[in-house]
C-alpha positions as CSV (number, residue, x, y, z in Angstrom):
1,M,-9.9,14.7,29.2
2,A,-11.2,11.9,27.2
3,S,-12.0,8.5,28.8
4,K,-10.2,5.4,28.5
5,E,-13.0,3.8,26.5
6,Y,-12.6,6.6,23.9
7,Y,-8.9,5.9,23.4
8,R,-9.6,2.1,23.2
9,N,-12.1,2.8,20.5
10,Q,-9.8,4.9,18.7
11,I,-6.9,2.4,18.8
12,A,-9.4,-0.4,17.6
13,D,-10.4,1.8,14.7
14,K,-6.8,2.5,13.7
15,R,-5.9,-1.2,13.8
16,A,-8.9,-2.0,11.6
17,K,-7.7,0.7,9.1
18,I,-4.3,-1.0,9.1
19,V,-5.7,-4.4,8.2
20,S,-7.6,-2.6,5.3
21,L,-4.4,-0.9,4.2
22,R,-2.5,-4.3,4.2
23,A,-5.4,-5.8,2.1
24,D,-5.0,-2.8,-0.4
25,I,-1.2,-3.6,-0.5
26,Q,-1.8,-7.2,-1.4
27,K,-4.4,-6.2,-4.0
28,T,-2.0,-3.8,-5.5
29,K,0.9,-6.4,-5.6
30,D,-1.4,-8.9,-7.2
31,E,-2.4,-6.2,-9.8
32,K,1.3,-5.4,-10.4
33,K,2.1,-9.1,-10.8
34,S,-0.7,-9.5,-13.3
35,R,0.1,-6.5,-15.3
36,M,3.8,-7.3,-15.4
37,D,3.2,-10.7,-16.6
38,Y,0.9,-9.4,-19.4
39,L,3.6,-7.0,-20.5
40,S,6.2,-9.7,-20.4
41,R,4.2,-11.8,-22.7
42,T,3.4,-8.9,-25.0
43,I,7.1,-8.1,-25.2
44,K,8.1,-11.6,-26.1
45,S,5.2,-11.9,-28.7
46,S,6.0,-8.5,-30.3
47,S,7.6,-8.8,-33.8
48,S,9.1,-5.3,-34.1
49,Q,11.9,-4.0,-32.2
50,S,10.4,-0.7,-31.7
51,S,7.2,-2.2,-30.3
52,K,9.2,-4.2,-27.8
53,E,11.1,-1.1,-26.7
54,N,7.9,0.7,-26.1
55,Y,6.6,-2.3,-24.0
56,R,9.8,-2.5,-22.0
57,K,9.5,1.4,-21.2
58,M,5.8,0.8,-20.4
59,K,6.7,-2.1,-18.1
60,I,9.3,0.0,-16.3
61,A,6.9,3.0,-16.0
62,E,3.9,1.0,-14.7
63,G,6.3,-1.0,-12.3
64,A,7.4,2.3,-10.8
65,K,3.9,3.4,-10.6
66,F,2.7,0.3,-8.8
67,E,5.7,0.6,-6.4
68,G,4.8,4.2,-5.6
69,K,1.3,3.1,-4.7
70,I,2.6,0.4,-2.4
71,D,5.0,2.9,-0.7
72,A,2.3,5.3,-0.2
73,L,0.2,2.7,1.5
74,K,3.1,1.5,3.7
75,N,3.7,5.2,4.7
76,K,0.0,5.4,5.7
77,I,0.4,2.3,8.0
78,E,3.4,3.8,9.4
79,T,1.7,7.0,10.1
80,I,-1.3,5.2,11.7
81,N,1.2,3.1,13.9
82,K,2.6,6.3,15.3
83,E,-1.0,7.7,16.0
84,I,-1.6,4.3,17.8
85,D,1.5,4.8,19.9
86,S,0.3,8.4,20.7
87,L,-3.2,7.1,21.7
88,K,-1.6,4.5,23.8
89,K,0.3,7.0,25.8
90,S,-2.8,9.1,26.3
91,L,-4.6,6.1,27.3
92,D,-2.0,5.6,29.9
93,K,-2.6,9.1,31.2
94,A,-6.4,8.8,31.1
95,K,-8.5,8.4,34.2
């Protein structure tokens, strides 16, 4: 059976990982905003209807890609929170 210090260190490491993942989420959101702004400007400045349609499709696809990345990061945070809960229970049982 592991010591309480082991569990405390594991919990601290998991919390640090959550902070890192939250920073990654914010970075991804910023990238998404920048890319969506660029594509919006490109759509407005395009002269042909076909290129506007292509840029609109690209904007939708890239928006979905960014949302997928954000959702994956949120799922990782959720998983880590469950691991922390499990470690806390083990910590309570530890000597």
